[in-house]
N, C-alpha and C positions, 0 to 999 in steps of 0.2 A: 432587546436590550441586552439581552447575550451576546444574539445573532454580532450585536455592531464591538462588544467585547472581543470575539473573541476571529473576528474580520480583523482590528488592533493588532491584538497578540499577534497574529500570524506572520504582520508584515514587525513587529518586531524583533519577531525572532530568528526573522527571516536576515532583516535587518545587523542585529545588535548580538544575534543571538543568543542563546539560555540563559549563563549568568550574568551578562549585559542586559536582558529584560527584566525591568519595574514590572511592578503591581503600583509602584506612581509614574511611571511613563505610558502605563497607556493612559491609567486615568487619567492625565495631564490630554492628556489628546483625545477623549473623549468627552473633556470636557467635567469632569465627577470625582466625585471628591473619590481615596479609595473604597472606606466602605461601601458602597454603589458595586466596587464588584464583587467582594467579600459578600454580598445576599447571591451573588452566581455563584461563587468560586471558590472554594476554600484558604485557595495562597496556590501559586502561581508555579509549583509543578501541579493541581490542578489547572491551570489554565491551559497550561503544554499539554497535558492529556487529555483534555478535552479537543485539543484545534488536531493533538494526531487523530484521536477517532473523529472526527468533522473530516478531517484529508483523505482515514479509510475509508471512513460509511459515505468517500463522495468516488474514489475507486474502484468501490465494491459495486457500485449502482450503473458505473461503466462497465466494469467484467459483466456481471450481471445481464445484460442489453445484447450483448456479446453472445456469452455462451444460452442463452434461451429462443436467440435465433434459430427460425428452420432451414436443415439445406445439409449438405454433405457434414461428417460432424469432425472430419477428421480437417477440413478447411477450416472450421469453427475453435478446433482444438490450435491449432497453427494460429489466426490470429489472439486467436487471447492469448497465447504465447505469446508473439510480439509485442499486440497492444501493455501490457505488461510487462515489459523490463524494455519496453517507450517509458511507461507511466513512471516508476520507477524511480528511473533515469532524472526524469524532469524533476521529482521530485528533490534526487539525491542535489540538481546543481541548484534547487530556491533555497536548498536549508545546507548554501556551502557554510556558510559560518558553524554550521553544527555541529561539525565532522573532529574538530578538535576534541568536542566537549564529547562526538559519539559513543566514547565507551560507557560513560556516566551514566548519560541515558538513555543507553540501550531497555536498561526492565523496565522504565519507566513507557516508553515507545513498545512492548512487546503487552505488557499489560492493558495498554489503551488497543492494542490493535486485536489483540484474545477475542473477542466473539467475532470480528469481522473473521480473521483465518478461518476460525470456525465454519462461517457462512458461505465462505469463498471453497473452501472444499469443498459442500454440499452440495454446491451450485456444479461447483468442477464431475463430483462423482453423476448429477444426474444426469450430465452433457453425455457421459462419459456411458451411463448406465444406457442411455441413447444410442449411439456407436456399439453397443453390442448388442443390442434389441435389432439395427436397422441391418446387426452384418460385418462390423466398416471395422470394430477392435473386436478382438478374442481376451476377455481379459475374465477374470474367476473372482475378484474379490476392486468392483471398482470406489470403494469408498479409498482401499486401506494405494489403492492407489494414484486416485485425486490426493492423497493428502503426499506421498511421495512426490508428485509431479511441485506440489505448491510449497513445499518445502524446501525444494530440491529449485524453485524459483528466486525464493527468500533465501536461502543462498549465493546469490548472488546480487543482491542489498548490499553487501560489505560489502566489497570493490566500490563500486556503487560512491559509498557515503565517503571513503576512506581514501583513494586515492586523489590527488588534486583536480587532472584531466581525465576523469572515466571518460572512454568514449563507447556511444553506442555500438557496434559493428553489425553489420549488415551478415556478414559473411558469419559468424560468431550466433546471432539469432536464427538462422537458416539451419546449421549447425545442432543445437537444441534442441530444435525444435523439427528437425529429422532425427535425430535418437531419441524422442519421447514417441513422436508417433513410429517408426521401428519395431519399437518398445510392446507398442501397443495393438498395430493395425494387423488383421489376415493378410 
């Protein structure tokens, strides 16, 4: 039932935005009473945070698949950066109606994403460590460098959500990737 609620809530947030999505509307679409939803969630904020956390978990799973691949670590970092930017662009496009509410919702989004943020940093640090061990990267502190890379990429998310017609520019992705790789490669 929890998964059905989150799936329906996701559709409502995408279709109506946060402020116009209601627990009643979600319950009605599911053919349930509001009280059935309150068994699983405290309030609309809790539902929203759970939707964001589910998106972050899926996103992290995709990134983990890339970061755990074997092969040239510099190519894997490039693939990671490219995929991360493209996935976040897709998220921004899906939540187009939330753009006007972004700065109000940002604290909730950050709280929901925080556990996944650290896992992403840890996964990237592990890939960087593999690159150091194989002689591809020259880094002293892989954890710190992973944190800097993840935070830098997170910084690109705001323009994606705020601008009405943000486009993913392949040349910009290549430039970002080149900048990161030139800073960590031997």
